[in-house]
VEXDREN-2710 file (C-alpha; in Angstrom, 1 decimal):
% VEXDREN-2710
k/r/px/py/pz
1/MET/-111.2/180.7/25.6
2/VAL/-113.0/178.7/23.1
3/MET/-116.6/177.4/22.9
4/GLN/-117.7/174.2/21.4
5/ALA/-116.8/173.9/17.9
6/GLU/-119.0/172.9/15.0
7/THR/-117.6/171.3/12.1
8/PHE/-118.8/171.9/8.3
9/GLN/-117.9/170.3/5.2
10/PHE/-116.8/171.9/2.0
11/GLN/-119.2/171.4/-0.8
12/ALA/-117.8/168.9/-3.3
13/GLU/-117.0/171.7/-6.1
14/THR/-115.2/174.0/-3.4
15/ARG/-113.0/171.0/-2.2
16/HIS/-111.8/170.7/-6.0
17/LEU/-111.1/174.4/-6.1
18/LEU/-109.3/174.4/-3.0
19/SER/-107.1/171.7/-4.2
20/LEU/-106.5/173.0/-7.5
21/MET/-105.5/176.5/-5.8
22/ILE/-103.1/175.0/-3.5
23/ASP/-101.3/172.9/-6.1
24/SER/-101.2/175.2/-9.2
25/LEU/-102.6/178.7/-8.8
26/TYR/-99.5/180.4/-7.8
27/THR/-95.7/179.7/-9.1
28/HIS/-94.2/181.3/-6.2
29/LYS/-95.7/180.0/-2.7
30/GLU/-94.3/182.9/-1.2
31/ILE/-96.9/185.0/-2.3
32/PHE/-99.2/183.8/0.5
33/LEU/-98.0/186.4/2.6
34/ARG/-98.7/189.3/0.1
35/GLU/-102.4/187.8/-0.2
36/LEU/-102.5/187.7/3.8
37/ILE/-101.2/191.3/4.2
38/SER/-103.4/192.7/1.5
39/ASN/-106.6/191.2/3.0
40/ALA/-105.5/192.9/6.2
41/SER/-104.8/196.2/4.6
42/ASP/-108.5/196.2/3.1
43/ALA/-109.9/195.3/6.5
44/LEU/-107.8/198.4/8.0
45/ASP/-109.3/200.4/5.1
46/ARG/-112.9/199.3/5.8
47/LEU/-112.8/200.2/9.2
48/ARG/-111.4/203.7/8.5
49/PHE/-114.3/204.0/6.0
50/GLU/-117.1/202.9/8.3
51/ALA/-115.6/205.0/11.3
52/ILE/-116.5/208.2/9.5
53/VAL/-120.0/207.4/10.0
54/LYS/-119.6/205.5/13.3
55/PRO/-116.6/207.0/15.1
56/GLU/-117.2/204.6/18.1
57/LEU/-115.8/201.7/16.0
58/MET/-112.3/203.1/16.1
59/GLY/-112.5/203.5/19.9
60/SER/-109.2/204.4/21.6
61/ASP/-107.0/201.9/19.3
62/ASP/-106.5/204.3/16.5
63/LYS/-102.8/203.3/15.3
64/LEU/-103.7/201.0/12.5
65/GLN/-101.4/198.3/11.9
66/ILE/-100.5/194.7/10.6
67/ARG/-98.3/192.6/12.7
68/LEU/-96.1/189.5/12.1
69/GLU/-95.0/187.1/14.8
70/ALA/-93.0/184.1/14.1
71/ASP/-92.1/181.0/16.4
72/ARG/-89.3/179.0/14.7
73/GLU/-89.5/176.0/17.2
74/ALA/-93.5/175.7/17.1
75/ARG/-93.4/176.5/13.1
76/THR/-96.2/179.1/13.2
77/LEU/-96.5/182.5/11.7
78/VAL/-99.0/184.8/13.0
79/VAL/-100.3/187.6/10.6
80/SER/-102.6/189.9/12.8
81/ASP/-104.6/193.4/11.9
82/ASN/-106.7/195.6/14.2
83/GLY/-108.9/196.3/11.1
84/ILE/-113.1/195.9/10.9
85/GLY/-112.8/192.3/11.7
86/MET/-115.5/189.8/10.8
87/SER/-118.9/188.7/12.5
88/ARG/-119.8/185.0/12.5
89/ASP/-121.8/185.4/9.5
90/GLU/-119.1/187.1/7.6
91/VAL/-116.7/184.7/8.4
92/ILE/-119.3/181.8/6.8
93/THR/-119.8/184.1/3.7
94/ASN/-116.1/185.1/3.1
95/ILE/-114.0/182.5/4.6
96/GLY/-116.2/179.4/5.3
97/THR/-117.1/179.5/1.2
98/ILE/-114.5/180.1/-1.5
99/ALA/-117.1/181.1/-4.1
100/LYS/-120.8/181.7/-3.7
101/SER/-121.3/181.3/-7.4
102/GLY/-119.3/179.9/-10.3
103/THR/-118.2/176.7/-8.8
104/ARG/-120.4/174.5/-10.7
105/GLU/-118.8/176.1/-13.9
106/LEU/-115.5/175.8/-12.8
107/SER/-116.1/171.8/-11.7
108/GLU/-117.2/171.2/-15.1
109/LYS/-114.3/172.9/-16.9
110/MET/-112.1/170.6/-14.7
111/ARG/-113.9/167.6/-15.7
112/GLN/-113.3/168.5/-19.0
113/GLY/-109.4/168.9/-18.5
114/ALA/-109.2/172.7/-18.9
115/SER/-105.8/173.9/-18.9
116/ASN/-104.4/175.6/-15.7
117/ASP/-104.4/179.0/-17.7
118/GLN/-108.2/178.6/-18.4
119/LEU/-108.7/177.6/-14.7
120/ASP/-106.8/180.8/-13.5
121/LYS/-109.3/182.9/-15.4
122/LEU/-112.0/181.4/-13.5
123/ILE/-110.5/181.4/-10.2
124/GLY/-109.6/185.2/-10.6
125/GLN/-113.3/185.7/-10.4
126/PHE/-113.6/184.3/-6.8
127/GLY/-110.8/186.0/-4.7
128/VAL/-109.4/183.2/-2.9
129/GLY/-106.3/184.8/-1.9
130/PHE/-106.7/183.6/1.9
131/TYR/-106.5/180.0/0.7
132/SER/-103.2/180.5/-0.5
133/SER/-102.1/180.1/3.2
134/PHE/-102.7/176.1/2.5
135/MET/-99.7/176.4/0.0
136/VAL/-97.3/176.9/3.2
137/ALA/-99.4/175.6/6.0
138/ASP/-100.9/172.2/7.4
139/LYS/-103.6/173.9/9.4
140/VAL/-104.8/177.5/9.3
141/SER/-106.4/179.3/12.4
142/LEU/-108.6/182.4/12.0
143/LEU/-109.7/184.4/14.9
144/THR/-111.8/187.5/14.4
145/ARG/-114.2/189.9/16.1
146/ARG/-115.8/192.7/14.4
147/ALA/-115.5/196.1/15.5
148/GLY/-118.6/197.1/17.4
149/GLU/-119.5/193.6/18.7
150/GLU/-118.3/191.7/21.7
151/ASN/-118.4/188.0/20.5
152/ALA/-115.2/186.7/18.5
153/THR/-115.4/183.6/16.1
154/LEU/-112.6/181.2/15.6
155/TRP/-112.5/179.3/12.0
156/GLU/-110.0/176.4/11.8
157/SER/-109.1/173.9/8.8
158/SER/-106.4/171.8/7.5
159/GLY/-107.7/172.2/4.1
160/ASP/-108.8/168.6/4.0
161/GLY/-112.4/169.1/2.9
162/GLN/-113.9/170.3/6.2
163/TYR/-113.7/173.4/8.5
164/THR/-114.8/174.4/12.1
165/LEU/-116.5/177.3/13.5
166/ALA/-116.6/178.1/17.5
167/GLU/-117.4/181.1/19.4
168/ALA/-114.2/182.4/21.0
169/VAL/-113.0/185.5/23.2
170/LYS/-110.8/188.2/21.6
171/PRO/-110.0/191.4/23.8
172/ASP/-109.9/193.7/20.6
173/ARG/-111.4/194.2/17.3
174/GLY/-109.5/192.9/14.1
175/THR/-108.3/189.6/12.7
176/THR/-105.4/187.1/13.6
177/ILE/-104.4/184.2/11.4
178/THR/-102.4/181.6/12.6
179/LEU/-100.4/179.5/10.1
180/HIS/-99.1/176.1/11.1
181/LEU/-96.5/176.0/8.7
182/LYS/-95.2/172.8/6.5
183/PRO/-91.7/171.5/7.1
184/TYR/-89.0/173.5/5.3
185/ASN/-88.6/172.1/2.0
186/PRO/-86.8/174.3/-0.6
187/GLU/-87.5/171.7/-3.7
188/THR/-91.1/172.5/-3.4
189/GLY/-90.6/176.0/-2.7
190/ILE/-91.3/176.0/1.1
191/GLU/-88.7/178.2/2.7
192/ASP/-88.3/178.9/6.3
193/PHE/-91.3/181.5/6.7
194/THR/-90.2/182.0/10.3
195/ASP/-87.1/183.7/9.3
196/LYS/-87.3/187.2/10.0
197/TRP/-85.0/188.0/6.7
198/ILE/-87.0/185.9/4.4
199/LEU/-90.2/187.6/5.7
200/ALA/-88.4/191.0/5.2
201/ARG/-87.5/190.1/1.9
202/ILE/-90.9/189.3/0.9
203/ILE/-92.6/192.2/2.3
204/LYS/-89.9/194.4/0.6
205/ARG/-90.7/192.9/-2.9
206/TYR/-94.6/192.5/-2.7
207/SER/-96.0/195.0/0.0
208/ASP/-93.3/197.8/0.5
209/PHE/-95.8/200.2/-0.3
210/VAL/-98.8/199.2/1.8
211/SER/-100.1/202.4/3.6
212/TYR/-100.0/200.9/7.0
213/PRO/-97.0/199.8/9.2
214/ILE/-96.2/196.1/8.7
215/ILE/-94.5/195.3/12.2
216/TYR/-92.4/192.4/12.8
217/LYS/-92.1/191.1/16.6
218/ASP/-88.4/190.7/16.9
219/GLN/-86.3/189.0/19.4
220/ARG/-82.4/189.3/19.6
221/GLU/-79.9/188.7/22.5
222/GLU/-77.9/191.5/24.0
223/SER/-74.7/190.8/26.1
224/GLY/-74.3/192.1/29.6
225/GLU/-72.7/195.1/30.7
226/SER/-69.9/192.9/32.4
227/GLU/-67.8/190.1/30.9
228/GLY/-69.7/186.7/32.0
229/SER/-72.8/188.4/32.9
230/PRO/-75.9/186.6/31.4
231/LYS/-77.2/187.8/27.9
232/THR/-80.8/189.2/27.9
233/ILE/-83.4/188.8/25.4
234/VAL/-84.5/192.0/23.8
235/ILE/-88.0/192.2/22.1
236/GLU/-88.8/194.9/19.7
237/ASP/-90.9/195.9/17.0
238/LYS/-89.3/196.6/13.4
239/VAL/-91.3/198.4/10.6
240/LEU/-90.8/196.2/7.5
241/ASN/-92.3/198.3/4.9
242/SER/-91.8/201.8/3.7
243/MET/-95.6/202.5/3.5
244/THR/-95.8/205.6/1.5
245/PRO/-95.3/205.1/-2.3
246/LEU/-93.0/207.5/-4.1
247/TRP/-95.5/207.9/-6.7
248/ALA/-98.5/208.9/-4.2
249/ARG/-96.6/211.7/-3.1
250/LYS/-96.9/215.3/-4.6
251/GLN/-94.7/215.5/-7.5
252/SER/-93.5/219.1/-6.1
253/GLU/-92.5/217.3/-2.8
254/ILE/-90.0/215.0/-4.7
255/SER/-86.5/215.8/-5.6
256/GLU/-84.7/214.6/-8.5
257/THR/-82.2/212.7/-6.2
258/GLU/-85.3/210.8/-4.7
259/TYR/-86.5/209.7/-8.3
260/THR/-83.1/208.6/-9.0
261/GLU/-82.5/206.6/-6.0
262/PHE/-85.9/204.9/-6.2
263/TYR/-85.1/204.1/-9.9
264/LYS/-81.6/202.7/-9.0
265/GLN/-83.0/200.7/-6.1
266/LEU/-86.0/199.3/-7.9
267/PHE/-84.3/198.3/-11.2
268/HIS/-80.6/197.5/-9.9
269/ASP/-79.3/200.1/-12.4
270/THR/-76.2/202.1/-11.7
271/ASP/-76.8/205.0/-14.2
272/GLU/-79.2/207.8/-13.6
273/PRO/-82.4/207.6/-15.8
274/LEU/-82.5/209.9/-18.9
275/GLN/-86.0/210.7/-18.3
276/THR/-88.6/210.4/-15.4
277/ILE/-92.5/210.7/-16.3
278/MET/-95.0/210.9/-13.6
279/VAL/-98.6/210.2/-14.5
280/LYS/-101.9/210.6/-12.5
281/ALA/-105.1/210.0/-14.2
282/GLU/-108.7/210.4/-12.8
283/GLY/-112.1/209.3/-14.2
284/ARG/-113.3/205.9/-15.3
285/ALA/-109.9/204.3/-15.0
286/GLU/-108.0/205.9/-12.1
287/TYR/-104.3/205.0/-11.9
288/GLN/-100.9/206.5/-11.1
289/ALA/-97.7/205.6/-13.1
290/LEU/-94.1/206.4/-12.5
291/VAL/-92.0/205.5/-15.5
292/PHE/-88.3/206.1/-16.4
293/ILE/-86.4/206.2/-19.7
294/PRO/-83.2/204.5/-19.1
295/SER/-79.9/206.4/-19.9
296/LYS/-78.6/203.0/-21.8
297/ALA/-80.2/200.1/-23.5
298/SER/-80.2/196.8/-21.8
299/THR/-78.0/194.2/-23.5
300/ASP/-81.4/191.9/-24.4
301/LEU/-83.5/195.0/-25.9
302/PHE/-83.1/193.5/-29.1
303/TYR/-83.1/189.9/-28.3
304/HIS/-86.1/187.8/-29.3
305/GLY/-88.5/187.5/-26.1
306/SER/-87.6/190.7/-24.6
307/GLU/-90.4/192.2/-22.6
308/VAL/-91.9/195.3/-21.3
309/ALA/-90.4/195.6/-17.7
310/LEU/-93.3/197.7/-16.1
311/ARG/-94.6/196.5/-12.4
312/LEU/-98.2/196.4/-12.0
313/TYR/-99.7/197.5/-8.7
314/SER/-103.0/197.5/-7.2
315/LYS/-103.2/200.0/-4.0
316/GLY/-99.4/199.7/-3.5
317/VAL/-99.6/195.9/-3.5
318/LEU/-97.5/194.1/-6.3
319/ILE/-99.7/191.9/-8.5
320/MET/-97.4/191.5/-11.5
321/GLU/-93.5/191.8/-12.1
322/LYS/-93.7/192.1/-16.1
323/ALA/-97.2/193.6/-17.4
324/ASN/-96.5/193.3/-20.6
325/ASP/-100.0/194.8/-21.8
326/LEU/-99.3/198.2/-20.2
327/LEU/-97.3/199.4/-23.2
328/PRO/-96.7/198.5/-26.8
329/HIS/-93.7/196.0/-27.3
330/TYR/-91.7/198.9/-29.1
331/LEU/-91.5/200.8/-25.9
332/ARG/-90.2/197.9/-23.7
333/PHE/-87.1/199.9/-23.0
334/VAL/-89.3/201.9/-20.5
335/LYS/-89.2/200.9/-16.8
336/GLY/-91.5/201.8/-13.9
337/LEU/-94.5/200.9/-12.3
338/VAL/-98.5/201.7/-12.7
339/ASP/-100.6/201.5/-9.4
340/SER/-104.4/201.1/-10.1
341/ALA/-107.0/200.6/-7.4
342/ASP/-109.4/199.1/-9.9
343/LEU/-107.6/195.8/-10.3
344/PRO/-108.3/192.6/-8.2
345/LEU/-105.0/191.2/-6.7
346/ASN/-105.2/187.7/-8.0
347/ILE/-105.7/188.7/-11.8
348/SER/-104.0/186.5/-14.2
349/ARG/-102.3/187.5/-17.4
350/GLN/-105.1/186.3/-19.4
351/MET/-107.7/188.4/-17.5
352/LEU/-105.3/191.3/-17.9
353/GLN/-105.6/191.3/-21.4
354/GLN/-109.2/191.7/-21.0
355/GLU/-109.4/194.2/-18.5
356/TRP/-110.8/197.6/-20.2
357/GLN/-108.9/199.5/-17.6
358/ILE/-105.6/198.2/-18.9
359/SER/-106.5/199.1/-22.7
360/GLN/-107.4/202.7/-21.3
361/ILE/-103.9/202.7/-19.3
362/ARG/-102.0/201.4/-22.1
363/LYS/-103.6/204.2/-24.2
364/TRP/-103.0/207.0/-21.9
365/LEU/-99.6/205.9/-21.0
366/THR/-98.2/205.4/-24.3
367/LYS/-99.5/208.9/-25.6
368/LYS/-97.8/210.6/-22.4
369/ILE/-94.4/208.9/-23.1
370/LEU/-94.5/209.8/-26.7
371/ASP/-95.5/213.6/-26.1
372/THR/-92.8/213.6/-23.2
373/LEU/-90.4/212.4/-26.3
374/GLN/-91.6/215.0/-28.5
375/SER/-91.0/217.7/-25.9
376/MET/-87.7/216.5/-25.2
377/ALA/-86.8/216.5/-29.0
378/GLU/-87.9/220.3/-29.5
379/LYS/-86.6/221.6/-26.2
380/ASP/-83.5/219.6/-25.6
381/PRO/-82.1/217.9/-28.9
382/GLU/-78.9/217.0/-27.2
383/LYS/-80.7/214.9/-24.8
384/TYR/-83.1/213.5/-27.2
385/LEU/-80.2/212.3/-29.6
386/ARG/-78.7/210.5/-26.9
387/PHE/-82.2/208.7/-26.2
388/TRP/-82.3/207.9/-30.1
389/GLN/-78.9/206.5/-30.1
390/GLN/-79.8/203.7/-27.6
391/PHE/-83.6/203.2/-28.3
392/GLY/-84.2/204.5/-32.0
393/ARG/-84.2/201.1/-33.6
394/ALA/-87.1/200.0/-31.0
395/MET/-89.1/203.3/-31.6
396/LYS/-89.0/202.5/-35.6
397/GLU/-90.9/199.3/-34.9
398/GLY/-93.7/201.0/-33.6
399/VAL/-94.6/202.6/-37.0
400/SER/-95.4/199.3/-38.2
401/SER/-97.2/198.0/-34.9
402/ASP/-98.9/201.2/-33.5
403/TYR/-101.2/202.5/-35.9
404/ASP/-103.1/204.7/-33.3
405/ASN/-100.0/206.5/-32.6
406/LYS/-98.2/206.6/-35.9
407/GLY/-98.9/210.4/-36.3
408/ARG/-97.0/210.9/-33.0
409/LEU/-94.2/208.5/-34.0
410/LEU/-93.1/210.1/-37.5
411/PRO/-91.9/213.2/-36.1
412/LEU/-89.7/211.5/-33.7
413/LEU/-87.8/209.3/-36.2
414/LEU/-84.4/210.2/-37.0
415/PHE/-82.3/209.2/-40.0
416/GLU/-78.8/209.5/-41.4
417/SER/-78.6/211.2/-44.7
418/SER/-76.5/212.6/-47.6
419/HIS/-77.2/216.2/-46.4
420/ASP/-75.0/216.0/-43.4
421/PRO/-72.2/213.3/-42.7
422/ASP/-72.5/214.0/-38.8
423/LYS/-75.9/215.1/-37.9
424/LEU/-79.2/213.0/-38.1
425/THR/-82.4/214.4/-39.7
426/THR/-86.2/214.3/-39.2
427/LEU/-88.6/213.8/-41.9
428/LYS/-89.8/217.2/-41.5
429/ASP/-86.5/218.5/-42.0
430/TYR/-86.0/216.6/-44.9
431/VAL/-89.2/217.9/-46.6
432/ALA/-88.4/221.6/-45.7
433/ARG/-85.1/221.2/-48.0
434/MET/-86.6/219.4/-50.8
435/LYS/-86.1/221.1/-54.1
436/GLU/-89.1/222.8/-55.7
437/GLU/-89.8/220.4/-58.2
438/GLN/-89.2/217.3/-56.1
439/GLN/-92.3/215.1/-55.1
440/GLU/-90.6/212.3/-53.4
441/VAL/-88.8/211.5/-50.4
442/PHE/-85.6/209.6/-51.7
443/TYR/-84.1/206.8/-49.6
444/LEU/-81.8/203.8/-49.9
445/THR/-81.4/200.6/-47.5
446/GLY/-78.1/199.0/-46.7
447/GLU/-75.9/197.5/-44.2
448/SER/-74.1/200.7/-43.3
449/ARG/-73.5/204.2/-44.2
450/SER/-70.3/203.5/-46.0
451/VAL/-71.8/200.8/-48.3
452/VAL/-75.0/203.2/-48.7
453/GLU/-73.3/206.4/-49.6
454/ASN/-70.9/204.9/-52.2
455/SER/-73.8/203.0/-53.8
456/PRO/-74.0/203.8/-57.7
457/HIS/-77.6/204.2/-57.3
458/LEU/-77.0/207.4/-55.7
459/GLU/-74.9/209.0/-58.6
460/ALA/-77.5/210.9/-60.3
461/PHE/-79.1/212.1/-57.3
462/LYS/-75.7/213.5/-56.0
463/ALA/-75.0/215.1/-59.5
464/LYS/-78.0/217.1/-59.2
465/GLY/-77.9/217.9/-55.6
466/TYR/-80.9/215.8/-54.3
467/GLU/-80.8/214.6/-50.6
468/VAL/-81.1/210.9/-49.9
469/LEU/-82.1/209.2/-46.8
470/TYR/-79.6/206.3/-45.6
471/LEU/-81.6/203.8/-43.9
472/VAL/-78.9/201.5/-42.4
473/ASP/-80.8/199.6/-39.3
474/PRO/-82.3/196.2/-40.1
475/VAL/-85.6/197.6/-38.8
476/ASP/-85.7/199.9/-41.5
477/GLU/-86.8/197.6/-44.2
478/LEU/-89.8/196.9/-42.1
479/LEU/-90.6/200.5/-41.4
480/VAL/-90.7/201.6/-45.3
481/GLN/-93.2/198.7/-45.7
482/PHE/-95.7/200.8/-43.5
483/LEU/-94.2/204.5/-44.2
484/ARG/-95.4/205.0/-47.7
485/GLU/-95.5/209.0/-47.3
486/PHE/-94.8/211.9/-45.1
487/GLU/-96.9/215.3/-45.4
488/GLY/-98.0/214.0/-48.8
489/LYS/-94.6/213.5/-50.2
490/ARG/-94.5/209.6/-51.4
491/LEU/-91.4/207.7/-49.8
492/LYS/-89.2/206.5/-53.0
493/SER/-86.2/204.0/-53.0
494/VAL/-83.6/205.1/-55.2
495/GLY/-82.7/201.3/-55.7
496/LYS/-86.2/200.5/-57.2
497/GLY/-88.2/201.5/-60.4
498/THR/-87.1/204.2/-62.7
499/VAL/-85.8/207.7/-61.7
500/SER/-87.0/210.9/-62.9
501/LEU/-85.0/214.0/-61.7
502/GLY/-85.5/217.5/-62.4
503/ASN/-88.5/219.4/-63.6
504/LYS/-91.1/218.0/-65.9
505/GLU/-89.4/219.5/-69.0
506/GLU/-85.9/218.0/-67.9
507/SER/-87.5/214.7/-67.1
508/GLU/-89.2/214.3/-70.1
509/GLN/-86.1/215.4/-72.5
510/VAL/-84.2/212.7/-70.5
511/GLU/-86.9/210.0/-70.7
512/LYS/-87.0/210.5/-74.6
513/GLU/-82.9/210.3/-75.2
514/LEU/-83.2/207.3/-73.0
515/LYS/-86.0/205.6/-75.0
516/GLN/-84.1/206.3/-78.1
517/GLU/-80.7/204.9/-76.7
518/GLN/-82.6/201.9/-75.5
519/GLU/-84.0/201.2/-79.3
520/GLU/-80.6/201.6/-80.8
521/SER/-79.3/199.1/-78.4
522/SER/-82.1/196.7/-78.0
523/GLU/-80.4/193.7/-79.8
524/LEU/-77.3/193.9/-77.3
525/LEU/-79.6/194.2/-74.4
526/LYS/-81.5/191.4/-75.4
527/PHE/-78.3/189.1/-75.8
528/LEU/-77.0/190.2/-72.3
529/GLN/-80.3/189.6/-70.9
530/LYS/-80.6/186.1/-72.3
531/SER/-76.9/185.4/-71.2
532/LEU/-77.7/186.4/-67.8
533/ASP/-81.3/185.0/-67.6
534/LYS/-80.3/183.0/-64.5
535/TYR/-79.8/186.1/-62.4
536/VAL/-81.7/189.2/-64.1
537/LYS/-85.0/189.3/-65.6
538/GLU/-84.2/192.7/-67.6
539/VAL/-81.4/194.3/-68.8
540/ARG/-82.0/198.1/-69.8
541/LEU/-80.3/201.4/-70.0
542/THR/-80.7/204.0/-67.0
543/ASN/-80.1/207.7/-66.2
544/ARG/-79.6/207.0/-62.6
545/LEU/-75.7/206.3/-63.4
546/THR/-72.9/208.8/-64.2
547/THR/-69.8/207.5/-63.4
548/SER/-70.5/203.5/-62.7
549/PRO/-71.0/201.1/-65.7
550/ALA/-73.7/199.0/-64.1
551/CYS/-76.0/198.5/-61.1
552/LEU/-79.0/196.3/-60.0
553/VAL/-82.4/197.5/-59.4
554/GLY/-85.7/196.1/-58.5
555/THR/-89.4/196.9/-59.3
556/GLU/-91.5/198.6/-56.7
557/LEU/-92.4/195.3/-55.4
558/ASP/-89.2/193.6/-55.1
559/TYR/-87.1/193.2/-51.9
560/SER/-84.2/195.4/-51.5
561/PRO/-80.8/193.4/-51.4
562/GLN/-80.7/194.3/-47.7
563/MET/-84.0/192.6/-47.0
564/GLU/-83.3/189.6/-49.1
565/ARG/-80.1/189.3/-46.9
566/LEU/-82.1/189.3/-43.7
567/LEU/-84.7/186.6/-45.2
568/GLN/-81.7/184.4/-46.3
569/LEU/-80.5/184.4/-42.6
570/GLY/-83.9/183.3/-41.4
571/LYS/-84.9/179.6/-40.8
572/GLY/-85.1/177.8/-44.1
573/GLY/-83.6/181.0/-46.0
574/GLY/-85.6/183.1/-48.3
575/PRO/-86.4/183.6/-52.0
576/LYS/-83.7/184.6/-54.4
577/GLN/-84.8/187.3/-56.8
578/ARG/-84.0/188.0/-60.5
579/ARG/-83.7/192.0/-60.5
580/ILE/-82.9/194.3/-63.5
581/MET/-79.7/195.1/-64.6
582/GLU/-79.3/198.8/-65.8
583/LEU/-76.3/199.9/-67.9
584/ASN/-74.7/203.6/-68.1
585/SER/-74.9/204.1/-71.7
586/LYS/-72.3/207.1/-71.6
587/HIS/-69.6/204.9/-70.1
588/ASP/-66.5/203.6/-72.1
589/ILE/-67.2/200.1/-71.2
590/PHE/-70.8/200.1/-72.7
591/THR/-69.9/202.0/-75.7
592/LYS/-66.9/199.8/-76.5
593/LEU/-69.0/196.6/-75.9
594/GLN/-71.8/197.9/-78.2
595/ALA/-69.0/198.4/-80.8
596/ARG/-67.9/194.9/-80.4
597/PHE/-71.4/193.4/-80.5
598/GLN/-72.1/195.4/-83.8
599/LYS/-69.0/194.0/-85.3
600/ASN/-69.6/190.4/-84.3
601/PRO/-72.9/189.4/-82.4
602/GLU/-71.5/185.8/-82.0
603/ASP/-68.4/187.0/-80.2
604/PRO/-68.0/184.6/-77.3
605/GLY/-66.2/186.9/-75.2
606/LEU/-69.5/189.1/-74.9
607/SER/-71.1/186.8/-72.3
608/ASP/-67.9/187.0/-70.4
609/TYR/-68.5/190.8/-70.1
610/GLY/-71.9/190.4/-69.1
611/GLU/-70.6/188.0/-66.2
612/LEU/-68.5/190.7/-65.2
613/LEU/-70.8/193.5/-65.2
614/LEU/-73.0/191.8/-63.1
615/GLY/-70.3/190.9/-60.6
616/TYR/-69.4/194.6/-60.5
617/ALA/-73.0/195.6/-59.8
618/LEU/-73.5/193.1/-57.1
619/LEU/-70.0/194.1/-55.3
620/ALA/-70.8/197.8/-55.5
621/GLU/-74.2/197.5/-53.6
622/GLY/-72.5/195.3/-51.0
623/SER/-74.3/192.0/-52.1
624/GLU/-72.4/188.4/-52.7
625/LEU/-71.6/187.1/-55.8
626/PRO/-73.9/184.3/-56.9
627/ASP/-70.9/182.3/-58.0
628/PRO/-67.5/183.6/-57.1
629/VAL/-65.4/180.8/-59.0
630/VAL/-67.0/181.8/-62.3
631/PHE/-66.5/185.5/-61.5
632/ASN/-62.7/184.8/-60.6
633/ARG/-62.1/182.8/-63.8
634/VAL/-63.7/185.6/-66.2
635/LEU/-61.9/188.2/-64.6
636/ALA/-58.6/186.3/-64.7
637/LYS/-59.3/185.6/-68.4
638/LEU/-60.1/189.3/-69.5
639/VAL/-57.1/190.7/-67.7
640/ALA/-54.9/188.3/-69.4
641/GLN/-56.3/189.2/-72.6
642/SER/-55.8/192.8/-72.1
643/LEU/-52.3/192.5/-71.3
END
């Protein structure tokens, strides 16, 4: 029974806002059902809260629930609850006006041609989830009766700039919303929202963990007992949601099997997670998190655009499927969810970045994950090694991007080294093995272990028993730019600068001898440098070689060969460097070259030997020859002369 209705006009700004919301606020139109169910859940929560002081509000109807009823022929969908309901004044305040403040500011932004992202930021302030119904409905009716009152109110609108209000009769408290659905049109995202399977899918995706039963009134045909007897229509209630979030239960009550099944179901993974992490935080920012470290890296983990796969919930309702701001990018392999009661349901990605709660969650959750990994590394090294083999490259990225947690990250890093061909080492273990006089952590970058460990740059280090880290991941080039020292020991590339090995007295003696040899060979070195000026900026003697005749090194500020190759792969290539060619004064090639130069400084074959030494040095470190044709011609010429 409905009394005579009064018609009201929306304000101009509100009409603009409604039009914008219907057309562009939500990407997926199915989200309207999430909004209506969330509003219903809030109404049930409020009833329970107010009933603490006024138990009579609950009455005898204490089975709180949300109900769905669809009529395919009439194209209607009804969403109802037996929650607190609304009075006429509350309907006008909460439903009749989209926003009590801010519409003028929003209207001005619209007139100025603001982007949808900017408008989303403002829309998020108004809480307009109910009006998402007009994305899928031509007309919406809302019948509501507040708990403790006798009169009900009927609100109706077609979203065309006006709405009607009328007194009505409703036998019990709560709210019933009837949507007169638009025609089915997959091209515009209008699905058949009277189909129980579509409704069940939406509920499962967005509202599975709402803490009240979401009941669908289902109808099905049932054959008679005997052949030819008429079929009967059976009406039954089906609960579409699981209600209790796994992360809201006590951890002691949940088995590992339940965690595993939840992970597999939610993230469609056939493997068990390597590690499960539960977090519950209380205080200024309250949230619960259930996150998993997978057993294997996804195929797109190191592709450009790979994102953090954390889901964000508000009181059990999904509000964002990929909340990238909940963890730093290097932890993008972590899967799971965060549930915070402090966040609004219609929060936009731009607003999310500004929420201080998100900043706190990100800080605490990152710390918890890194602490868990540290505990794993200490208590279960084999398990941590399996983790590192899958996600180590991503972890190394954090050293350059997560300054706040750099101290937690460094002990977690693992590297190949010359100490053991089979086992990885930590920086801490490397430092513990350092020689008494050693003041630097030595490393060399390259494409692979086989290339690096056979590099001529390591000859003196191997001869004297110094351990060298082999950095063979592309990300290592970025890592060493930000990892300058560890526990007071400076990191030093064996492919850059000069080498000082042994104690102080030994180093001084070697440097003295090298300086003397450099002076004695200065004319030959100048000749070679001039001959190879296009490729090298200096030719000098070195103490880093014991068996090889030559190698190429850079200054402390130069790129490594590996970094130069990576830059060359980029768009537009990268800079070509002129490096330093170092020669082994004890090698037969150098002594014979020196003798030949002293005999005839104008010997044209000397420049050919310079080209050959340059090519040797490049190939030994795994670099490409600058001019393979010239190298081959020189090589063939010198081989022919020696036969």
